[in-house]
C-alpha positions as CSV (number, residue, x, y, z in Angstrom):
1,M,-1.0,19.3,-7.2
2,S,-0.3,22.2,-5.0
3,I,-0.6,22.4,-1.3
4,N,-3.4,24.5,0.1
5,I,-1.5,26.7,2.5
6,P,-4.4,28.1,4.5
7,T,-5.7,24.6,5.4
8,A,-2.3,22.9,5.7
9,R,-1.1,21.5,9.1
10,K,1.9,23.6,10.2
11,A,4.9,22.6,12.3
12,N,7.7,24.9,13.2
13,I,11.1,23.5,14.0
14,D,14.6,24.8,14.7
15,V,17.3,23.3,12.6
16,Q,21.0,23.7,13.2
17,Y,23.2,24.9,10.4
18,G,23.8,22.0,7.9
19,Q,21.1,19.8,9.4
20,L,18.2,20.5,7.2
21,Q,18.9,17.7,4.7
22,P,18.2,14.8,7.1
23,V,14.8,16.4,7.8
24,L,14.1,16.7,4.0
25,D,15.2,13.2,3.5
26,W,12.8,12.0,6.2
27,C,9.9,13.9,4.5
28,E,10.8,12.5,1.1
29,R,10.8,8.9,2.4
30,N,7.7,9.1,4.7
31,C,5.2,11.7,3.5
32,E,2.5,10.4,1.3
33,A,0.9,13.7,0.4
34,E,2.2,17.2,-0.5
35,Y,4.4,19.1,1.9
36,R,6.3,22.3,1.8
37,Y,8.9,24.1,4.0
38,I,9.7,27.8,4.4
39,D,12.6,29.4,6.2
40,I,10.8,31.8,8.6
41,D,13.7,33.0,10.9
42,Y,17.4,32.8,10.5
43,H,20.1,33.2,13.1
44,R,23.8,32.6,12.9
45,N,23.8,28.8,13.6
46,T,20.1,28.0,13.6
47,S,17.1,28.5,11.3
48,R,13.4,28.2,12.2
49,W,11.5,26.3,9.5
50,E,7.8,26.0,9.0
51,F,6.8,22.7,7.5
52,L,3.3,22.6,5.9
53,F,1.6,19.2,5.4
54,E,-1.5,18.5,3.3
55,S,-2.1,15.2,5.1
56,E,-2.9,15.0,8.8
57,K,-1.2,11.6,8.9
58,D,2.1,13.0,7.6
59,Y,1.8,15.9,10.0
60,V,1.3,13.7,13.0
61,A,4.1,11.3,11.9
62,F,6.5,14.3,11.5
63,L,5.7,15.6,15.0
64,M,6.3,12.2,16.5
65,W,9.5,11.8,14.7
66,K,10.8,15.3,15.8
67,K,9.8,14.7,19.4
């Protein structure tokens, strides 16, 4: 099944160089539905990533975790 990007819940986060894997690991362990991520802005030591969630439950859990 593919995520419906126009209706997906979106969260943008800044991730320091080399620190994306813990975020992906959290998503793998905790998300029940489809999710995707896209690198939307890159700087020398930080990238801005857009995470797209099919499930509102996963989206809210992600926001609370990243708070």
